[in-house]
Backbone and ligand atoms as CSV (ligand in chain L), in Angstrom:
chain,resi,resn,atom,element,x,y,z
A,1,UNK,N,N,15.237,-10.672,11.168
A,1,UNK,CA,C,15.691,-11.088,12.468
A,1,UNK,C,C,14.857,-10.438,13.564
A,2,UNK,N,N,14.528,-9.094,13.396
A,2,UNK,CA,C,13.843,-8.410,14.418
A,2,UNK,C,C,12.393,-8.768,14.466
A,3,UNK,N,N,11.786,-8.940,13.302
A,3,UNK,CA,C,10.323,-9.075,13.255
A,3,UNK,C,C,9.861,-10.541,13.198
A,4,UNK,N,N,10.684,-11.429,12.675
A,4,UNK,CA,C,10.097,-12.764,12.363
A,4,UNK,C,C,10.852,-13.920,13.144
A,5,UNK,N,N,12.107,-13.741,13.457
A,5,UNK,CA,C,12.894,-14.801,13.996
A,5,UNK,C,C,12.375,-15.355,15.348
A,6,UNK,N,N,11.758,-14.479,16.132
A,6,UNK,CA,C,11.277,-14.917,17.419
A,6,UNK,C,C,10.267,-16.098,17.280
A,7,UNK,N,N,9.501,-16.116,16.267
A,7,UNK,CA,C,8.586,-17.190,16.009
A,7,UNK,C,C,9.054,-18.142,14.970
A,8,UNK,N,N,9.492,-17.672,13.819
A,8,UNK,CA,C,9.822,-18.581,12.712
A,8,UNK,C,C,11.282,-19.118,12.751
A,9,UNK,N,N,12.028,-18.593,13.782
A,9,UNK,CA,C,13.374,-19.164,14.003
A,9,UNK,C,C,14.462,-18.383,13.300
A,10,UNK,N,N,15.626,-18.288,13.898
A,10,UNK,CA,C,16.716,-17.547,13.323
A,10,UNK,C,C,17.210,-18.196,12.010
A,11,UNK,N,N,16.997,-19.486,11.908
A,11,UNK,CA,C,17.405,-20.112,10.619
A,11,UNK,C,C,16.187,-20.548,9.799
A,12,UNK,N,N,15.099,-19.868,9.987
A,12,UNK,CA,C,13.814,-20.153,9.287
A,12,UNK,C,C,13.305,-21.534,9.574
A,13,UNK,N,N,13.702,-22.152,10.712
A,13,UNK,CA,C,13.332,-23.503,11.006
A,13,UNK,C,C,11.981,-23.672,11.585
A,14,UNK,N,N,11.311,-22.590,11.973
A,14,UNK,CA,C,9.962,-22.620,12.557
A,14,UNK,C,C,10.024,-22.896,14.047
A,15,UNK,N,N,8.831,-22.772,14.724
A,15,UNK,CA,C,8.798,-23.059,16.129
A,15,UNK,C,C,8.958,-24.540,16.401
A,16,UNK,N,N,9.518,-24.928,17.540
A,16,UNK,CA,C,9.572,-26.344,17.809
A,16,UNK,C,C,8.229,-27.012,17.685
A,17,UNK,N,N,8.185,-28.168,17.168
A,17,UNK,CA,C,6.918,-29.007,16.971
A,17,UNK,C,C,5.893,-28.317,16.124
A,18,UNK,N,N,6.325,-27.403,15.243
A,18,UNK,CA,C,5.314,-26.710,14.430
A,18,UNK,C,C,4.505,-27.703,13.605
A,19,UNK,N,N,5.039,-28.865,13.262
A,19,UNK,CA,C,4.335,-29.788,12.380
A,19,UNK,C,C,3.236,-30.548,13.090
A,20,UNK,N,N,3.288,-30.472,14.407
A,20,UNK,CA,C,2.332,-31.336,15.189
A,20,UNK,C,C,0.852,-30.928,14.978
A,21,UNK,N,N,0.035,-31.894,14.691
A,21,UNK,CA,C,-1.338,-31.635,14.423
A,21,UNK,C,C,-2.162,-31.923,15.671
A,22,UNK,N,N,-2.051,-31.037,16.680
A,22,UNK,CA,C,-2.732,-31.236,17.942
A,22,UNK,C,C,-3.600,-29.987,18.211
A,23,UNK,N,N,-3.922,-29.738,19.458
A,23,UNK,CA,C,-4.803,-28.575,19.727
A,23,UNK,C,C,-4.134,-27.232,19.446
A,24,UNK,N,N,-2.796,-27.258,19.313
A,24,UNK,CA,C,-2.090,-26.033,19.000
A,24,UNK,C,C,-1.715,-25.876,17.491
A,25,UNK,N,N,-2.228,-26.845,16.727
A,25,UNK,CA,C,-1.833,-26.789,15.326
A,25,UNK,C,C,-2.329,-25.523,14.636
A,26,UNK,N,N,-1.537,-24.929,13.761
A,26,UNK,CA,C,-1.766,-23.632,13.152
A,26,UNK,C,C,-1.510,-22.477,14.093
A,27,UNK,N,N,-1.093,-22.744,15.303
A,27,UNK,CA,C,-0.722,-21.653,16.192
A,27,UNK,C,C,0.739,-21.556,16.314
A,28,UNK,N,N,1.491,-22.616,15.908
A,28,UNK,CA,C,2.942,-22.517,15.923
A,28,UNK,C,C,3.399,-22.034,14.554
A,29,UNK,N,N,4.438,-21.209,14.605
A,29,UNK,CA,C,4.923,-20.678,13.332
A,29,UNK,C,C,5.628,-21.725,12.542
A,30,UNK,N,N,5.197,-21.994,11.322
A,30,UNK,CA,C,5.870,-22.960,10.509
A,30,UNK,C,C,7.232,-22.537,9.983
A,31,UNK,N,N,8.066,-23.482,9.605
A,31,UNK,CA,C,9.368,-23.208,9.009
A,31,UNK,C,C,9.169,-22.503,7.667
A,32,UNK,N,N,10.049,-21.603,7.399
A,32,UNK,CA,C,10.104,-20.965,6.065
A,32,UNK,C,C,11.189,-21.565,5.164
A,33,UNK,N,N,11.930,-22.494,5.682
A,33,UNK,CA,C,13.003,-23.116,4.812
A,33,UNK,C,C,12.314,-24.252,4.010
A,34,UNK,N,N,13.198,-25.098,3.434
A,34,UNK,CA,C,12.566,-26.118,2.507
A,34,UNK,C,C,11.782,-27.197,3.250
A,35,UNK,N,N,11.923,-27.245,4.586
A,35,UNK,CA,C,11.131,-28.197,5.328
A,35,UNK,C,C,9.757,-27.734,5.636
A,36,UNK,N,N,9.427,-26.476,5.386
A,36,UNK,CA,C,8.134,-25.941,5.692
A,36,UNK,C,C,7.188,-25.998,4.451
A,37,UNK,N,N,6.229,-25.105,4.411
A,37,UNK,CA,C,5.313,-25.122,3.259
A,37,UNK,C,C,5.023,-23.744,2.715
A,38,UNK,N,N,5.859,-22.780,3.178
A,38,UNK,CA,C,5.743,-21.413,2.653
A,38,UNK,C,C,5.879,-21.422,1.093
A,39,UNK,N,N,6.829,-22.294,0.611
A,39,UNK,CA,C,7.051,-22.391,-0.852
A,39,UNK,C,C,5.817,-22.919,-1.606
A,40,UNK,N,N,4.840,-23.413,-0.884
A,40,UNK,CA,C,3.670,-23.909,-1.652
A,40,UNK,C,C,2.649,-22.807,-1.816
A,41,UNK,N,N,3.007,-21.539,-1.537
A,41,UNK,CA,C,2.105,-20.416,-1.746
A,41,UNK,C,C,2.750,-19.436,-2.778
A,42,UNK,N,N,1.839,-18.777,-3.481
A,42,UNK,CA,C,2.336,-17.795,-4.542
A,42,UNK,C,C,2.890,-16.574,-3.795
A,43,UNK,N,N,3.573,-15.745,-4.501
A,43,UNK,CA,C,4.088,-14.490,-3.978
A,43,UNK,C,C,2.957,-13.653,-3.336
A,44,UNK,N,N,1.856,-13.593,-4.061
A,44,UNK,CA,C,0.695,-12.780,-3.629
A,44,UNK,C,C,0.224,-13.279,-2.216
A,45,UNK,N,N,0.113,-14.602,-2.090
A,45,UNK,CA,C,-0.431,-15.146,-0.797
A,45,UNK,C,C,0.617,-14.849,0.300
A,46,UNK,N,N,1.861,-15.111,-0.009
A,46,UNK,CA,C,2.871,-14.834,1.072
A,46,UNK,C,C,2.820,-13.409,1.520
A,47,UNK,N,N,2.752,-12.495,0.496
A,47,UNK,CA,C,2.712,-11.063,0.783
A,47,UNK,C,C,1.494,-10.751,1.653
A,48,UNK,N,N,0.339,-11.301,1.320
A,48,UNK,CA,C,-0.846,-11.010,2.071
A,48,UNK,C,C,-0.748,-11.543,3.493
A,49,UNK,N,N,-0.165,-12.755,3.652
A,49,UNK,CA,C,0.001,-13.344,4.989
A,49,UNK,C,C,0.886,-12.397,5.848
A,50,UNK,N,N,1.956,-11.872,5.306
A,50,UNK,CA,C,2.846,-11.017,6.065
A,50,UNK,C,C,2.169,-9.662,6.366
A,51,UNK,N,N,1.517,-9.123,5.427
A,51,UNK,CA,C,0.916,-7.821,5.571
A,51,UNK,C,C,-0.298,-7.801,6.504
A,52,UNK,N,N,-1.204,-8.774,6.258
A,52,UNK,CA,C,-2.458,-8.794,6.974
A,52,UNK,C,C,-2.598,-9.946,7.966
A,53,UNK,N,N,-1.582,-10.790,8.061
A,53,UNK,CA,C,-1.631,-11.952,9.023
A,53,UNK,C,C,-2.563,-13.021,8.595
A,54,UNK,N,N,-3.011,-13.015,7.320
A,54,UNK,CA,C,-3.887,-14.064,6.816
A,54,UNK,C,C,-3.880,-14.103,5.302
A,55,UNK,N,N,-4.179,-15.210,4.773
A,55,UNK,CA,C,-4.323,-15.323,3.320
A,55,UNK,C,C,-5.648,-14.673,2.914
A,56,UNK,N,N,-5.741,-14.210,1.668
A,56,UNK,CA,C,-6.997,-13.622,1.255
A,56,UNK,C,C,-8.127,-14.639,1.240
A,57,UNK,N,N,-7.760,-15.915,1.247
A,57,UNK,CA,C,-8.726,-16.985,1.191
A,57,UNK,C,C,-9.197,-17.403,2.588
A,58,UNK,N,N,-8.492,-16.856,3.704
A,58,UNK,CA,C,-8.876,-17.231,5.015
A,58,UNK,C,C,-10.247,-16.659,5.289
A,59,UNK,N,N,-11.132,-17.474,5.835
A,59,UNK,CA,C,-12.528,-16.978,6.158
A,59,UNK,C,C,-12.376,-15.827,7.184
A,60,UNK,N,N,-13.233,-14.767,7.028
A,60,UNK,CA,C,-13.105,-13.573,7.861
A,60,UNK,C,C,-13.134,-13.871,9.321
A,61,UNK,N,N,-13.955,-14.820,9.761
A,61,UNK,CA,C,-14.081,-15.135,11.186
A,61,UNK,C,C,-12.974,-15.958,11.742
A,62,UNK,N,N,-12.112,-16.485,10.887
A,62,UNK,CA,C,-11.085,-17.429,11.412
A,62,UNK,C,C,-10.026,-16.659,12.131
A,63,UNK,N,N,-9.580,-17.212,13.294
A,63,UNK,CA,C,-8.489,-16.588,14.038
A,63,UNK,C,C,-7.145,-16.944,13.408
A,64,UNK,N,N,-6.208,-15.981,13.265
A,64,UNK,CA,C,-4.919,-16.293,12.766
A,64,UNK,C,C,-3.899,-15.923,13.826
A,65,UNK,N,N,-2.964,-16.758,13.986
A,65,UNK,CA,C,-1.920,-16.538,15.026
A,65,UNK,C,C,-0.692,-15.907,14.447
A,66,UNK,N,N,-0.779,-15.524,13.206
A,66,UNK,CA,C,0.301,-14.797,12.536
A,66,UNK,C,C,-0.037,-13.357,12.636
A,67,UNK,N,N,0.866,-12.532,13.290
A,67,UNK,CA,C,0.550,-11.072,13.404
A,67,UNK,C,C,0.567,-10.392,12.047
A,68,UNK,N,N,-0.212,-9.367,11.909
A,68,UNK,CA,C,-0.226,-8.516,10.734
A,68,UNK,C,C,0.938,-7.523,10.822
A,69,UNK,N,N,1.705,-7.294,9.777
A,69,UNK,CA,C,2.806,-6.414,9.813
A,69,UNK,C,C,2.583,-5.152,8.972
A,70,UNK,N,N,1.300,-4.857,8.692
A,70,UNK,CA,C,1.038,-3.711,7.794
A,70,UNK,C,C,1.435,-2.391,8.482
A,71,UNK,N,N,1.412,-2.235,9.765
A,71,UNK,CA,C,1.886,-1.043,10.412
A,71,UNK,C,C,3.352,-1.094,10.806
A,72,UNK,N,N,3.998,-2.154,10.556
A,72,UNK,CA,C,5.459,-2.347,11.020
A,72,UNK,C,C,6.360,-2.281,9.806
A,73,UNK,N,N,5.984,-2.981,8.752
A,73,UNK,CA,C,6.879,-3.011,7.582
A,73,UNK,C,C,6.197,-2.370,6.409
A,74,UNK,N,N,6.985,-1.610,5.583
A,74,UNK,CA,C,6.440,-1.076,4.346
A,74,UNK,C,C,6.307,-2.235,3.323
A,75,UNK,N,N,5.617,-1.960,2.207
A,75,UNK,CA,C,5.488,-2.972,1.177
A,75,UNK,C,C,6.843,-3.404,0.600
A,76,UNK,N,N,7.757,-2.422,0.322
A,76,UNK,CA,C,9.056,-2.839,-0.113
A,76,UNK,C,C,9.825,-3.725,0.901
A,77,UNK,N,N,9.641,-3.385,2.214
A,77,UNK,CA,C,10.316,-4.154,3.249
A,77,UNK,C,C,9.730,-5.621,3.253
A,78,UNK,N,N,8.453,-5.717,3.040
A,78,UNK,CA,C,7.796,-7.059,3.005
A,78,UNK,C,C,8.426,-7.869,1.840
A,79,UNK,N,N,8.578,-7.150,0.698
A,79,UNK,CA,C,9.151,-7.868,-0.469
A,79,UNK,C,C,10.623,-8.253,-0.181
A,80,UNK,N,N,11.333,-7.391,0.634
A,80,UNK,CA,C,12.749,-7.743,0.940
A,80,UNK,C,C,12.722,-9.005,1.835
A,81,UNK,N,N,11.858,-9.094,2.789
A,81,UNK,CA,C,11.779,-10.291,3.694
A,81,UNK,C,C,11.515,-11.541,2.763
A,82,UNK,N,N,10.547,-11.368,1.856
A,82,UNK,CA,C,10.202,-12.533,0.994
A,82,UNK,C,C,11.521,-12.909,0.172
A,83,UNK,N,N,12.170,-11.928,-0.346
A,83,UNK,CA,C,13.406,-12.247,-1.159
A,83,UNK,C,C,14.410,-12.995,-0.264
A,84,UNK,N,N,14.488,-12.543,1.025
A,84,UNK,CA,C,15.471,-13.174,1.937
A,84,UNK,C,C,15.092,-14.687,2.148
A,85,UNK,N,N,13.788,-14.905,2.337
A,85,UNK,CA,C,13.276,-16.266,2.559
A,85,UNK,C,C,13.529,-17.121,1.296
A,86,UNK,N,N,13.117,-16.563,0.164
A,86,UNK,CA,C,13.190,-17.283,-1.064
A,86,UNK,C,C,14.601,-17.680,-1.493
A,87,UNK,N,N,15.571,-16.723,-1.131
A,87,UNK,CA,C,16.941,-16.957,-1.520
A,87,UNK,C,C,17.495,-18.214,-0.837
A,88,UNK,N,N,16.916,-18.649,0.227
A,88,UNK,CA,C,17.391,-19.784,0.936
A,88,UNK,C,C,16.800,-21.133,0.482
A,89,UNK,N,N,15.837,-21.079,-0.424
A,89,UNK,CA,C,15.271,-22.296,-0.956
A,89,UNK,C,C,16.105,-22.883,-2.059
A,90,UNK,N,N,16.214,-24.244,-2.084
A,90,UNK,CA,C,16.940,-24.879,-3.176
A,90,UNK,C,C,16.276,-24.495,-4.507
A,91,UNK,N,N,17.027,-24.506,-5.621
A,91,UNK,CA,C,16.575,-24.021,-6.910
A,91,UNK,C,C,15.231,-24.716,-7.304
A,92,UNK,N,N,15.144,-26.028,-7.116
A,92,UNK,CA,C,13.921,-26.736,-7.476
A,92,UNK,C,C,12.680,-26.180,-6.780
A,93,UNK,N,N,12.819,-25.861,-5.540
A,93,UNK,CA,C,11.676,-25.291,-4.794
A,93,UNK,C,C,11.339,-23.926,-5.256
A,94,UNK,N,N,12.354,-23.169,-5.657
A,94,UNK,CA,C,12.082,-21.817,-6.155
A,94,UNK,C,C,11.356,-21.867,-7.455
A,95,UNK,N,N,11.712,-22.789,-8.350
A,95,UNK,CA,C,11.017,-23.008,-9.632
A,95,UNK,C,C,9.615,-23.382,-9.309
A,96,UNK,N,N,9.457,-24.345,-8.482
A,96,UNK,CA,C,8.150,-24.888,-8.143
A,96,UNK,C,C,7.255,-23.749,-7.634
A,97,UNK,N,N,7.783,-22.882,-6.758
A,97,UNK,CA,C,7.027,-21.798,-6.127
A,97,UNK,C,C,6.666,-20.710,-7.184
A,98,UNK,N,N,7.603,-20.387,-7.996
A,98,UNK,CA,C,7.331,-19.345,-9.025
A,98,UNK,C,C,6.289,-19.757,-10.012
A,99,UNK,N,N,6.163,-21.096,-10.186
A,99,UNK,CA,C,5.135,-21.560,-11.112
A,99,UNK,C,C,3.710,-21.336,-10.572
A,100,UNK,N,N,3.579,-21.000,-9.332
A,100,UNK,CA,C,2.287,-20.612,-8.747
A,100,UNK,C,C,1.932,-19.174,-9.019
A,101,UNK,N,N,2.950,-18.379,-9.449
A,101,UNK,CA,C,2.683,-16.995,-9.754
A,101,UNK,C,C,2.067,-16.804,-11.143
A,102,UNK,N,N,1.145,-15.846,-11.280
A,102,UNK,CA,C,0.612,-15.589,-12.641
A,102,UNK,C,C,1.723,-15.318,-13.608
A,103,UNK,N,N,1.807,-15.854,-14.743
A,103,UNK,CA,C,2.815,-15.632,-15.738
A,103,UNK,C,C,4.176,-16.148,-15.298
A,104,UNK,N,N,4.195,-16.983,-14.237
A,104,UNK,CA,C,5.516,-17.487,-13.696
A,104,UNK,C,C,6.433,-16.370,-13.363
A,105,UNK,N,N,5.919,-15.219,-12.889
A,105,UNK,CA,C,6.811,-14.112,-12.624
A,105,UNK,C,C,7.751,-14.472,-11.450
A,106,UNK,N,N,8.921,-13.926,-11.594
A,106,UNK,CA,C,9.958,-14.136,-10.566
A,106,UNK,C,C,10.762,-15.406,-10.697
A,107,UNK,N,N,10.636,-16.028,-11.881
A,107,UNK,CA,C,11.344,-17.297,-12.155
A,107,UNK,C,C,12.832,-17.005,-11.916
A,108,UNK,N,N,13.479,-17.859,-11.061
A,108,UNK,CA,C,14.885,-17.556,-10.661
A,108,UNK,C,C,15.850,-17.724,-11.891
A,109,UNK,N,N,16.948,-16.938,-11.806
A,109,UNK,CA,C,18.017,-17.107,-12.806
A,109,UNK,C,C,18.440,-18.561,-12.753
A,110,UNK,N,N,18.902,-19.098,-13.823
A,110,UNK,CA,C,19.363,-20.463,-13.982
A,110,UNK,C,C,18.228,-21.467,-13.880
A,111,UNK,N,N,16.932,-21.059,-13.918
A,111,UNK,CA,C,15.834,-22.014,-13.752
A,111,UNK,C,C,15.899,-23.081,-14.833
A,112,UNK,N,N,16.428,-22.714,-16.007
A,112,UNK,CA,C,16.473,-23.745,-17.075
A,112,UNK,C,C,17.486,-24.846,-16.822
A,113,UNK,N,N,18.325,-24.651,-15.823
A,113,UNK,CA,C,19.289,-25.663,-15.506
A,113,UNK,C,C,18.718,-26.778,-14.605
A,114,UNK,N,N,17.517,-26.522,-14.151
A,114,UNK,CA,C,16.905,-27.487,-13.204
A,114,UNK,C,C,16.160,-28.502,-13.936
A,115,UNK,N,N,16.346,-29.828,-13.537
A,115,UNK,CA,C,15.570,-30.875,-14.190
A,115,UNK,C,C,14.993,-31.709,-13.089
A,116,UNK,N,N,13.995,-32.460,-13.467
A,116,UNK,CA,C,13.381,-33.372,-12.532
A,116,UNK,C,C,14.392,-34.561,-12.290
A,117,UNK,N,N,14.298,-35.217,-11.112
A,117,UNK,CA,C,15.198,-36.397,-10.951
A,117,UNK,C,C,14.804,-37.435,-12.042
A,118,UNK,N,N,15.754,-38.314,-12.416
A,118,UNK,CA,C,15.554,-39.241,-13.531
A,118,UNK,C,C,14.311,-40.049,-13.414
A,119,UNK,N,N,13.966,-40.560,-12.228
A,119,UNK,CA,C,12.791,-41.428,-12.091
A,119,UNK,C,C,11.485,-40.607,-12.384
A,120,UNK,N,N,11.496,-39.315,-12.001
A,120,UNK,CA,C,10.346,-38.451,-12.253
A,120,UNK,C,C,10.224,-38.275,-13.743
A,121,UNK,N,N,11.326,-37.965,-14.386
A,121,UNK,CA,C,11.341,-37.718,-15.833
A,121,UNK,C,C,10.747,-38.908,-16.538
A,122,UNK,N,N,11.131,-40.096,-16.144
A,122,UNK,CA,C,10.630,-41.334,-16.798
A,122,UNK,C,C,9.114,-41.355,-16.693
A,123,UNK,N,N,8.607,-41.052,-15.441
A,123,UNK,CA,C,7.150,-41.091,-15.230
A,123,UNK,C,C,6.452,-40.071,-16.152
A,124,UNK,N,N,7.064,-38.892,-16.171
A,124,UNK,CA,C,6.467,-37.807,-17.042
A,124,UNK,C,C,6.426,-38.176,-18.511
A,125,UNK,N,N,7.511,-38.785,-18.966
A,125,UNK,CA,C,7.563,-39.204,-20.424
A,125,UNK,C,C,6.512,-40.244,-20.678
A,126,UNK,N,N,6.288,-41.193,-19.729
A,126,UNK,CA,C,5.322,-42.269,-19.863
A,126,UNK,C,C,3.955,-41.602,-19.925
A,127,UNK,N,N,3.738,-40.631,-19.024
A,127,UNK,CA,C,2.383,-40.004,-18.985
A,127,UNK,C,C,2.127,-39.222,-20.282
A,128,UNK,N,N,3.202,-38.591,-20.774
A,128,UNK,CA,C,3.003,-37.805,-22.055
A,128,UNK,C,C,2.657,-38.747,-23.173
A,129,UNK,N,N,3.409,-39.886,-23.241
A,129,UNK,CA,C,3.188,-40.874,-24.330
A,129,UNK,C,C,1.808,-41.422,-24.275
A,130,UNK,N,N,1.298,-41.669,-23.029
A,130,UNK,CA,C,0.015,-42.279,-22.899
A,130,UNK,C,C,-1.078,-41.245,-23.212
A,131,UNK,N,N,-0.860,-40.036,-22.987
A,131,UNK,CA,C,-1.939,-39.057,-23.184
A,131,UNK,C,C,-1.982,-38.510,-24.595
A,132,UNK,N,N,-1.059,-39.081,-25.454
A,132,UNK,CA,C,-1.094,-38.654,-26.879
A,132,UNK,C,C,-2.255,-39.294,-27.638
L,1,LIG,C1,C,4.122,-14.133,17.097
L,1,LIG,C2,C,4.694,-15.150,16.314
L,1,LIG,C3,C,4.961,-14.851,14.799
L,1,LIG,C4,C,5.721,-13.798,14.266
L,1,LIG,C5,C,6.555,-12.770,15.040
L,1,LIG,C6,C,5.709,-13.943,12.847
L,1,LIG,N1,N,4.892,-15.038,12.510
L,1,LIG,FE1,FE,4.501,-15.700,10.662
L,1,LIG,N2,N,3.256,-17.129,11.400
L,1,LIG,C7,C,3.055,-17.341,12.702
L,1,LIG,C8,C,2.071,-18.429,12.888
L,1,LIG,C9,C,1.594,-18.997,14.171
L,1,LIG,C10,C,1.744,-18.867,11.584
L,1,LIG,C11,C,0.814,-19.975,11.231
L,1,LIG,C12,C,-0.571,-19.450,10.956
L,1,LIG,C13,C,-1.533,-20.491,10.568
L,1,LIG,O1,O,-1.191,-21.614,10.215
L,1,LIG,O2,O,-2.787,-20.157,10.503
L,1,LIG,C14,C,2.537,-17.992,10.652
L,1,LIG,C15,C,2.483,-18.111,9.296
L,1,LIG,C16,C,3.298,-17.394,8.429
L,1,LIG,C17,C,3.278,-17.603,6.994
L,1,LIG,C18,C,2.485,-18.539,6.197
L,1,LIG,C19,C,3.268,-19.822,5.996
L,1,LIG,C20,C,2.524,-20.943,5.338
L,1,LIG,O3,O,3.143,-21.713,4.647
L,1,LIG,O4,O,1.286,-21.055,5.571
L,1,LIG,C21,C,4.155,-16.669,6.467
L,1,LIG,C22,C,4.535,-16.435,5.053
L,1,LIG,C23,C,4.743,-15.930,7.608
L,1,LIG,N3,N,4.148,-16.450,8.764
L,1,LIG,C24,C,5.693,-14.968,7.483
L,1,LIG,C25,C,6.167,-14.218,8.595
L,1,LIG,C26,C,7.104,-13.130,8.439
L,1,LIG,C27,C,7.829,-12.787,7.172
L,1,LIG,C28,C,7.302,-12.639,9.683
L,1,LIG,C29,C,8.111,-11.441,10.063
L,1,LIG,C30,C,7.843,-10.160,9.269
L,1,LIG,C31,C,6.485,-13.368,10.642
L,1,LIG,N4,N,5.842,-14.317,9.882
L,1,LIG,C32,C,6.399,-13.201,11.917
L,1,LIG,C33,C,3.540,-16.623,13.776
L,1,LIG,C34,C,4.407,-15.539,13.692
């Protein structure tokens, strides 16, 4: 609430118009809830973004409008913020995000209860049958 909500929103909804692809795109803080794209990054990437204000893959010269929190939050505090954000994602998104982590670390409890929607499952079965 103290460090992130002013930009990313009290309900993780992001800055107004954050999705807009105009001259301010990437300067507005994106949503951290399921409407954003934070869940499309591994734990390592999210951690780096919070600690250093950039992903490790961001080119050195590129300007980032995300502040670095390395002097503000300890590593355990960064992990706590990440846990707070992740706890608000629907189970499917949590599973999808944890699959980006090496060894699928952090797979949420009850992950085995999650299934793809029926139409997705049918596509997957067809794909498996065709690739045999
Ligand atoms: C001054 C405004 C501001 C504050 C405060 C701020 N952020 Fe950000 N944050 C941004 C902006 C702007 C971006 C988008 C950067 C970009 O696209 O290059 C961003 C991006 C991110 C991303 C990457 C999301 C993605 O999917 O690419 C994460 C994770 C993140 N912020 C976490 C946090 C956390 C956690 C805090 C609090 C500890 C925080 N931010 C505080 C402005 C802010």
